[in-house]
N, C-alpha and C positions, 0 to 999 in steps of 0.2 A: 616404166620399171627401171630404166636406167637411170633416171634422176633420183628415184628412191634409194637405188644402191649407192649412188654417189653421196647423197645426203647422209646415209648410214656411215659410209666410210669417213666422210668429214666429221660425223659426230663421235665416232670412235677414236679419231685423231685428237679431236677437241678434248675428249675426256681423259685421254692419256697425257695430253699437254697439261691439264688441269691438275693431275695427279702429280706430275713432274714439279709443277709450281708449288703444290701444297708440301711435297717432300722438302724442297728447298727453303720454303718459307717456315718449316717447323724447326729449322736450326734457331730461328729467333726465339723459341720457347727456352732452349738451352741457354742462349746468351742472356735472355731476360730473367732466367732463375737467378743467376749469379747478380745481375744488376739489382733485382729486388732485395737480395740479401745485403747489397751494398747501401742501398737507400734506407732500409729498415733497421739495420744492426749496426753499421759502421760508424755513423755519427756519435752514438752512445759509447761505442767501443774505443774510439780515439780519445774521448773524454776520461774514460777508465784508465787509459795509459798515461794521462796526466797532461792531456792538451786542454786548455780552457776552451769553454764555448765560443768566446769571441774570435779564438784563432782556428777553430775547428773547420770554419769555412775555406780557409786557405788551403786545406788538405785536397779539397774538391777541385782546386785549380789544376791538379795533374791531369783530369779527363779533358777540359776544354783546350789545354795547350797542346796535350798530345793530339787531340782531335783535329785542332786547326792545321797541323802539319801532316799527320798521318793519314788520315782519310782521304784528302784530296791527292796526295802522293800516291797511296795504294790505288785509289781509283783511277788515277791517270795511268799508271803502269799496267794495271789490269786490262785496260782498254787495248793495249798493244802487245800484251804477253802472249808468247808463242810457245809456251811449255806443252810438251804432250800430253800433261794431264788437263789442258784447257786454259782459259784466260782467268777465270775467277778461282777455281779449286785451290791453286798453290797457296794463295793469300789467305783463304778461308781455313785451310788445314793448319797453316803457320800459326794463324790466330787462335785456334783452338787449343793447340799444344802450348801456346804461350799462356793462355788463361790457366792451365793446369799449373804451371810453374809459378805464377803469380799468386794464384790461391793459396798454395803451399806456404809461400813467404808470409802472407798476410794471416793465415790461420794460425801459424807457429811463431809469430812475431814476439809474443810475450814470452814464449819458452826460450826462443833463441836470445833474447835480450837478458833474460835471467841467466842463461849459460855464460854471457860474457860480462855479468857484473851489475845488472839491474837489480834494485832493492825489491823485496817482496811487500805486500800491503797496499791496501786501498789508499788513494790519495797521494800516493807517492810518485813522482815523475820518473818514468821509465824511458830514458833518453834513446838508450841502444834499441829497444823495442820500437820506439817512434820511428828511427832511421829505417829499420828493417820493414816496418808496415809501409813507409811512404815509398821505398823502393818497389815493394810488391805491388802498391796501388798504382804507381806509374806504370809498371809493367802491363797490369791488368787493364788499364785504360787504352793503352797502346793496342793490346790483344783485341779488345772490344771493338775498336775502330777498324782493325784489320779485317774483322769478321763482318761487321754490320753494312759497311759501304759495299764490298764485293758481292754480298748476299743480295741487296737491293738490286745491284747492277746486274747480276745473274738472273734475277726475276724478270727485269726489263728485256734481258736478251731472249728468255723463255716466251715472253708476250709477243715478240715479233712485231713491235711497233702498233699492235692492235690496242686502242685507247681502252675499250671496254675491258680488255683482258689485263691491262695495265693496272687499271683501278681495282679490279679483282684481285690480282697479285698482292697489291700493297694492302688490300683489306685482309687477305690471309696473312700477310706478315703481321699486321696489326693484331689479329685474332691469336695468332700463336705467342706473340709478346704477351697477351693477356693470360694465355695458359700457363707461360713461364711466371708470370706475375703471381698468379693464384697459388701455384705450388711453391715459389720462393716465400711468399708472405706467410703462407700457411706453415711452412717449415719455420720460419722465424718466430711465429707466435707460439710454437711449442715449447714447453717448459723443460721436458725430460728427454728430449731427442738425444741428448749426449749419451743416454744409457745404452744406445744401440752400438757406440764405439767407446767402451769404458777408459781406453788409453788417453782419450782427449782431456780428461780431467787432471791436472797436474798442480804442484804447488804454485807455480806462476799463472795458472789459468782456471779460474773458478768455474761455476756451473754456467754462468752466462757465455763466457769465453768458450768453454767446451761445447756449448750449443752451437756457437758460430762456426766452430771447427768441423763439426759433424754436418752441418748445413752445406758448407763450402765443398767437403767431400763428395756429398751427394750431387752437388751442382757440377762438378767435374765429370763425373760418371754420366750424368744425364746429357751434357753437351757433346761429349766425345761419341756417345752412343748416336744421337740424333745425326750428327755430322757424317758418321760412317754409313748409317742407313740412306741417307740423301745421296751421298756420293757413289754409293754401290748401284743405285738404280737409275740415276740421272746423269747423262752424258753432258760434259762441258766441252763443246767442240773446240778442237785445236785451231788456233788461228795460223793459216798457213803464210808463208813469206809472200806469196803472190795474190794474198787476199785483196779483194776490192773494197772491203770495208774501209770507209774514210777515216775512221778512228785509228786504224792500224798504222797508218803512214805518219801520224802525228808524233809518235816517240822519236822517230828517225829525224823529223824536219826541225823539231823545236825542243830545248830543254824544258824540264818541268816548271821551273820558276817563270820562264817566258810564256809558257803555255797557259799557267794559271793567271798570270797578270793579264794576258790577253782575253782570257775567258772573262775576267772580272771587268775589264775595260769595255769589252764589246758585248756585255749583257744585253739582251733585247729588254724593252720596257717591261713586258709581262713577268720575266724572270726577276728583274729588280724589285717590282712591287711585291712578288712572291717573297723574295729574301726579307723585304721590310715587314711584312706581315708575320712571317715566320720568326724573325728576330724579336719583335714585340710580344708575339705569342710565348716564346720560351722565357722572356724576361717575367712573364707572369708565372709560368710554371716552376721555374727552378727553385724559387725560396721555399715554396710549399714541398717539392720533391726531397730537398735537402734536409728539412728541418720538421716535417709532419710528425714523426715518431718523437721527436725531442718536444715539439709543441704539446703532444699528448701527455708526455710524462711530467712537464714542467708547468704549463698553463692550465691544462684541463685537470690532471690529477694532483697538481699542487706539490711534486717531489722535488728532490734534488739529486744531482748526479752522485752516486756512490753512498747515498744517505737514506736508509730505510728502504721500504718495499714499494712506496708509492710510485717512485720514477720508473723502476722496472715494470710495474703493472701497467703503467701508461704506455710504455714503449711496446709491450706486447698487445696492449688494446690497439695501438696504432698500426701494428702489423696485421691485425685481424680486419681492421678498417680498410687498409690497403688490399687486402684478399678480396673483400666485398667490391672494392673500387675496381680490381682486375676482373671480376666476374661479369660486372656491368660492361666494362671495356670490351670483353670478348663478345658478349651478345651484340652490343652497338656496332661493333666491327662488321658484323654480318649484315647489318642493316644500313650500311653507309649510303649505298645508291638508292635505296628506298626513302631515306631521309632527306637526301639532295633532290629527289624528285619532288617529295612533298613540300620542300620548303623553298622550290623555286630555283635550284641550282646549287652547284658547289660553293660559290662565293657567299650566298645568303645562309647556306648551312654553316659555314665557318664562321661568319660574323656573328650568328645567332648563338652558337655554343660558346664563342669567346665572351659574350655578354654574360651568358650563364656561369662561366668560370669567374668573371669579375664578382658576380653576386655571391658565389660561394665562398670565395676568398674574403670578402667583407664579412661574411657570416661567422668567420673565426674570431672575430672580436666579441660578437654577441655571445657565442658559446663560452668564450674565456671570461667574460664578466658574469655570466650566469653561474660558472663554476665558482668563482672567487666569492659570490654572495651566498653560496650554499654553506660555506665554512667548513668544507672537507678537509682543507689542508691543516687547519688548526685542531681538527678532531683525529687527524691521521688516518683518514678512511677515504675510499675512492668516492668520487662525486655521485650524486643520485642517479638512478636508472634514466630518467627523462634527459639528462645530459649526455650520458653515455650512448643512448639511442641516437640522439641527435648528431653525434660525431660520426657514427656509423652510416646515418642517413647521408651526411655531407660527403664522406669519402665515397659511397656509393655513387651519388649523383655526379661527381667529378669524373666518374668513368666515361661519361658520354663526351664531353668535350676532349678527353684524352684520346678516345678513339679516333675522333677526327685529326687531331694533332699528329697522331702516329701514322696515318695512312694518306690523308689528302694532300699535304704539301709534296711529299715523294712522288705520288702520282702525277701532280701536275708539273714537277720538275722533269719528270721522264717524258710527258707529253710535248712540253716546250723543247727539250733536247732533240726529241724525234723531229720536230718541225724545222730545227736549225741545223741539224746533222751533227751535233756535238756527241762526244763519247757519253755513254751513260755513266761509266765509272767517274769520269770528271764531273759531270752534272750532279752527282750525288755528293761528290766532295765538295763543291761550290755551294751547294744547299746547307751541307753540315756547317759552313762558316756562319749561316744564320742561326745556327743552334749553340755552337761553342763560344761565340762572342758573348751573348747574353750570360752564359754560365760564368764566364771569366768576370764580367761585370758584377754578378751576384756575388761571386765567392770573394772579389776584392773588396766590395762595399758592405757585406753583411756584417763583418766585425765592426767597422766604424759606426753603421747605424745601431748595432747592438749597444756600443758604449754610448753613443748620443741620446738614445732614448731609455737608458738605464737598464738594458738587459732585455731578454725575451725575444720572442719570433714574430710578434704582431706587426711591428714597423715594416719588416721585409714583406709580410704577407699583404699589407695594405698597398706598399708600392706595387706589388705583383698585380693587385686588383686593378689599379690604375692603368697599368700596361695592358691587361687583358681588354679593358674597355675601349682603349685607343686602337688595339689590334682589330677588335670587332668591327669598330666604325670604319677603319681603312679596309677591312675585308669586303664590306659593303660597298665602299665608294671607290677603290682603287684597284682592287684584284679583278683582272678580265676574266670573263666566262670562258672555259676551255671548250674546244669543239665537242668533247665528250659531253657536255651538258645538253647538247642538241641531239644526242643519240641514245635514247632509252634502250633497254635491254631486249625488247620484244620486237620481233620483225613481221611485217606484213608480206605475204607473198600472193602473186596472182598467175593464173594460168594462161599461157599464150595460145593462140589459135593452133600451134603445132603440138601442144600438150606439154611444153616444158615449163617447169616451175622456175620462176625468176623473182628475185627480190625488187620490189617496187619502191618501198619506203619503210621508214622506222617509224613506229608509233608509240 
């Protein structure tokens, strides 16, 4: 009887902890809603402001440069923060408020630029609006990094070093990222959303721009609502001055620069291999993430920026494809552990989906050639239904490797940091270097690649396919299997002669 009561109490505690993890992970939906809008709408938007395609990639340098500095810094100081609000909450709340400021700057860049002298009309360079946009974009990326790193570290805190719970928490985070993506891409694909807020349409801001404004207003409200709900019901324990947590003493003993250099210098081999696989994985993802809707508008639909309807139709179709991608991402996130067991472990699963990613990126060439052969550009009409369906299927299938990319590297980093005693915030910051460095490479090289191969997005996509293939091979051969691979989720129990129920093994 006592054992049943204890089990019931432990189950109740576990369910309550899972609910807390889900509430904190839900913040990812708010962050990703805005991120989805960036990916689907901002590359075409900056070109409408007068920035050529070959230079548009440099705008995206804001994110990785700020992420390379901000996320490790925020993670490091959140490990030792002794605020009465807790270790992670002050940084997450500050990030959410900064997102609101940044989004207003981005959404009203064209209007502000016009107010200080920018010309009206398509095709004209709006230099002042570009400056305002870039400032807002920098702030937005700093804010996103202030949110995501501490959120993942907070999830690791709530997981209490339980490897299975850690993987589950990161799967929740990936799932809510998918929810945010679905909502963001769905909003980006709607043509008349601006009618909800009629004041968004101005002489300097056409229907496309007004839709972008409306989407960003919705994203602010969504993020602030989720953050408020999570922090109303989930306690972030204050770190006491006499805390025995080894990460709390780090701040006082060594400055940030020294600590981050030390962390990189003394990385254990599993973490170094994880960084390498992660780096190559993101080298594959970023070209497609940055230019997927542009690829749909130009290569698939055959349109030109600011000319006719084909390009805007392609961008909206790309947003719809990204919504399908996110639906698959959400479902796949909930089946990560099942897939890992069926494929023989985490590293085999990651290697397999990276090869799938390489195949999908290679198929963009085939789809583009099929569209060119259809002659839709010359006729001024969208491509045939078979091609449009093929692109939707491609976007959807890519949700499977994306689910693994959004969850497994972070879960492994958390598990490895637990085994070495490193702070969760700092560990997430170090892993983030494996994400932002590829983004810097893609942002710097996309323009020269564009010029070298005569324009278009296919050269960068093919380079991404090669990176995905190499990442998959290295995941199979170099990535160590974490202990959690040996601990499936169902436990076997046996009854002793005294009648007590004890765990014998994991099956």
